[in-house]
N, C-alpha and C positions, 0 to 999 in steps of 0.2 A: 727240741720237743714241738715247737710251733710248726716247723716244716714237716715233721712226722704227722702231725694232726691234719694239716692241709693236704699232705701227700695221700693219706687214706681217702679223703674226700675226692681228690682228683682222679685217683686210680679206680674208685668206684665206677666212674663214668665211662671208663674204657670198656667195661663189661656191660654196663647198663644201657648206654645210648644205642648200640646196635639192636639190642632187644626191644628198646623203646620205639625205635623207628619201625622195626619189623612187626610190632604188635598192632599197627594200624591206628594208634593214637594220634600220630603226626600225619597230617594230610595237606593238600593244597598243591600248588604248581610245582612241578619238578624240573621245568625248563628243559625237558627232553632227556634228563639224566635217569639212569637206572637206580633202583634202590641201593644196590651194592656200591655204586659210584657215590651216591649221596652219603652213605655211611663212611666211606673212605675220606671224603672231603670234611665231614664233621669231625672225625677223629684226628685228622692231620692238621686241621685249621689252628688249633691251639698252639701247636709247635711252630708253625710258620709265623703267626701273629706275635707270639711271645719272643721268638728269636729276633724278629725285626725290631721289636720295641725295646729289647734289653739295652742296646747301646745308648738309646735316648734316655731311658730311665737311669742308667748308671751315670750318665753325664749330668743330668739334672740333680741327682743326689750329691755329686761332687760340687756342683756350682752352689748349691744351697747349704752345703755342710751338714746335711741331715741324712740319716739312715732309717731310724725308727719310724719317722713320719711316713716314708714311702712304703716301708714294709706293712704298716697298718693300712695305708691306702689300698695296697694290693689285696690284703686279707679281707678288708671290708668289701671290695669289689668282688672278690671270690665268693664271699658269703651271699651277696646279692645275686650273683650269676647262678649259683646252685639253687637258689629259691626260684629264680625266674624260669627254670626248666619246667616247673609245675604249670606254667602258663604258655609254654611253647607248643602251640597246637599246629603250627605250620612249619614247613621246611625253612622258609625264609627267617622266621622268628628263631628257629633252632640255631641256624647259622649265626645270627646276630648275637645270641646269648653265648655261643661258643667263642665268638670273637671277643666279647667282653671278658670272658674267662682268660683268654690269652693275654689281653692287655693287663689284667690284674696280676697274672703270674710274671709278666715282664717287669713289673715294679718290685715284686717280692725277691726275685732271684739275685740280681746284681747288688741290691742294697743289703741283703742278708749276707751274701758272700763277702762283700766289702767290710761289713761290720765284724764278721768273724776274723777277717784278715787284720783289722785294726785293733781288735781286743787281744790278739795273740802277739807275742814277741817273736823275734826271728828264731829263737830256739824251740818254740812250741807250735809254730804255724802249721807244720805238716800234720801233727797229731790232732790239732783242733779242726783242720779241714777234714780229716778222717772221721772225727766224731760227727761233724755236721752232715757229711754225706751218708754216714751209717744210719743216723736217725731218719734222714730223708728216704733212704731206700727201704727201711723197715716199714714206714708208712705206705710207700708206693707198692711194696711187694705184698703186704697183707690186705690191702684194699680190695683187689679183685676176688680173693677167696671169700671175703665177707659179703661182697656185693652179690655174687651169684647165689649164696645161701639166702640172703635177705629178700631178693626178688622172688625166688621160688617158694619161700615160706609165707608170702602174702596171700590174701589181704590181712590187715591188722585192724584192731579196734581199741586203740588207747583212749581212755576217758570217754568211751562211747563214740569216738569219731572214726569213721570208716576210712582206712588208708590202703591203697593198693601197694604192692611191693615196690613199684616204681616211685610212688610218692614218698614212701618211707625212706627209700634210698636217697632221694633228693634232699629230704629234710635232714638226714644224717650227714650227708656231704656238706650241707650248709652249716650244720652244727659243728662239724670238725673244723671248718674254716673259722667259725666264730670262736671256738676254743683256742685256736692259734692266735687270733686277735687278742683275746683276753690274756694269754700267756705273755705275749710281747708287751702289751700295755702295762702289766704289773711288774714283770721281771727283767725287762730289757731297757738299757739306757745307751744313748750315744756316747762314744768316748769323749772325755772331758776336753781333750786337746783338739778335737776335730773342729775345723773352721771352714767356712765357705772359701772357695778358691776362685781366683780370677785368671789363673794361668791357662796356657793353651792345653786343651783336653783332646786334641785330635789324636786319632790312633795311627801310629807309625806303621808303615809297611816295610820300609827299608831302615837299616841301622846307621846310615850315613857313611858307612865304610864299604859299600858295595854288596853287602849281604842283607838278609832279611832281619827285621826286628824280632827279637826272641819271643816276645809275647804274641805277636802276630803268627810266628811259626808254631808256637804251642796251640794257638787257636786252630790253625789249619790241621795240625796233627789230631786235635780233639775232634774236629769235624770228620776226618777220615775214620777215626776209631768208632765214633758214634754211628756213622753210616754202616760200618761193618757189623757191629753188634746188634743193630736193629733189623737186619735182614731176616732173621729166623722167625720172628713173630708172624709175619705175613704169610708164611709158607706152610702153615699147619696142615692143610689137606695134602699137599705134595709130600711133606715129611712123613706123615702118618702112612700114606700109601706106599712110599718107598721102603719104610722100615717095617711095614705090616704091623702097625701098633695102633692103640686107641688114643683117645684124647687125654686119658689119665697119664700115660707115658709122656705125652707132649707137655702137659702141664708141669710135670716134675722136671723135665729137661729145661723148660723155660725158667723155672724157679731156681735151678742150679746156679745159673749166672748170678742172680740176685743174692743167693745164699753166700756164695764166695765173696761177693762185695761186702756184705754185711759183716762177715767175720774177719775180713782182712784189711778193711780201710783204715781202722785205727792203728793196728800194729805196724802196717806199712808206712802210714803217715808219720808215726813217731820214729820209725827207723830212718826216714828221710831227714828228720831233724838232726840226727846224729851222723849219718854217713853220706848225706847229700841227696838232692832231688834227681839229678840227671841220670845216674846209673839205674835207678828204679824205672824211670820213664823209658829208657832205652831197652831194658830187659823186658818190660811190659809190651812194648811195640814188637820186639822180636818174637815173644810168645804169641802175640795176637795173630801173626801171619799163619802158622800151621793150624792153630785152633779155629780160625775162621775158615780156611780152605778145607779142613777135615770134615766140616759139617756138610759139605757137598759131596763127600766121598764115602763116609762110613755107611755100613749097611746093618748095623746092630744097634738096638735101642740103648743097651747099657753103655756101649762105647760112645754113643752120642751124648749120653748123660755126663760121662767123664770129660768129653771134649767141651761141653757147655760150661762145666765147672772150671776147667782150666782157662777158658776164655774169660770167665768172671775174674779169675786171678789176674789175668793180663790187664783187664779193665781197672782193677783196684790199684795196680802198679802204675797206671798212667794218670788217671783223672785227678785224684787228690794231690799227688806230688806235683802235677802240672799247675794246679791252682796255687799251691804253696810257693812254687818257683816264681810264678807271675806276681804273687803277693810280695815276695822278696824284692822284686824289681820295681814295684810301685812306690812312688815317692808320696810324701804326705799330701792327702787331699784328692788323689786321683785313683784310688782303689776301685771305685765304682766303674769308672771308664775302662781301666785296664782289665779288670777281671771279667767285665761283661763281654770282652772279646772271646774268652774261653767258654763262658756259659752260653752265649749266643751260638757259637760254633757247635757245641755239643747238642743243644736243643734242635738246631737246624738239621744236624745229622740224624738225630732220632726221628725227625719228621720225614726226611728224604729217604732214609734207608728202606722203610716198608714200601714206599711207592716205587722205588727203583727195583726192589726185589720182585714185585709183581710183573714188571716189564721184562727184566732180565731172565726170569725163570722160563719164559717162553722160548729162549734160545738154548735151553738145556739146564737141567737141575743144578749142575755144578757151577754154572756161569755166575750167578749172583755172589756166591762165596769166593770164587776166584777173583772177581772184581774187588770184593772186600779185602781179600788178602793182599792184592796188589796195592790198594790204597794204604794198607798198614805198612808195606815196604816203603812206599813213598814218604809216609809220615816219619818212619824211622830214619831215612836218609836226611830229611829236613832237620829233625831234632839233632842228629849226630853232627851235622855240619854247621848249624846256625845257632845252637843254644849252648851256653856255657853254664857251669855250676855256679850256684850262688851261696851255698852253705860254706862257711869258713872264710869268706871274703868280706870285705867291708861293704855293707849294703846301705842304701838310703834310709831303710826303715829298721836296720839292726838295732836291737835294744829298746825298741818302742813298745808301748802297750803294758798293761798291768802284769801279764804273765812274765815278761822279761824282767820287770822290777822285782818280782818274787824271786 
């Protein structure tokens, strides 16, 4: 619920910040960059800063044996960053506030995923990861819709105080993060058995037998998947022109991916607890190939909607099961470090995908989607050859956690 709350606030800004910059409120030196380039930098900066900071935050969380403290640190920083947008009158200040937001998110993600992993037993880990991702996606998916309406309906006069639509949005984004802070403070506790660790927390690339480490492999596959699914968002003008459709159709097509994830994450996660993680990840990567490529080929809006929904099904079959499999492999005290490999890779892919789409589309409309499909094929090969099943075998963390004791 806390991640849903801060997800609403974060996704508000995806819609609001470009409008805020274009409104003329932000001014100052642009260092020779165009307004559209500045918007691109501001939007992508959170992803890059967060992805680079997540391994560090995960490792610190493992070293100190604390999860809740770092989640609260991140949510507090996020609350402050959302309020500081009210004072960001220059491009430099805006970039600095956006970087603070990225650092805050870097502390939230690995610590919260590690906490979910440790509170779940081996037999419920997939379902719990599905619940976590579902709530996060509900917040992230609903925020843009609310943000657009909120900005357009301004100004407001609560208690006689004049607020523009932008100011109201920043206050609500800060309030959403503060609500997350309150929920975690009151309702969340670190696992009783969690202790600080002095063991080696380096991330392995090789498995010692000539192959790739399975968690590193899942991270690479997650990066490829995230890059492919993030291509669509940047290409709204090109997609609408090609399909001869309006922005409403594009919005529905964009939302179809999220809707599939929201409805399928939990049942798929629970299914992996019973039948294994690896088969679902492999089927998801197989499905990701044609559903990504088809977005560069179809010429009908309804078909594009169906393709986007199926790509969401593919994403649901990969990400939560991959987190659960990595959680199965994590030994006591290193969940933050291990799982940050996957969360960092996914966040980085979401940041790089839109940037690469803008460049590749100049080579032909189908090119970005063909590259995304090729990356999915490569991810499929890597997982098939380098990752083994964890359900049904003796695991370092099998039987741990309250859920397992139930």
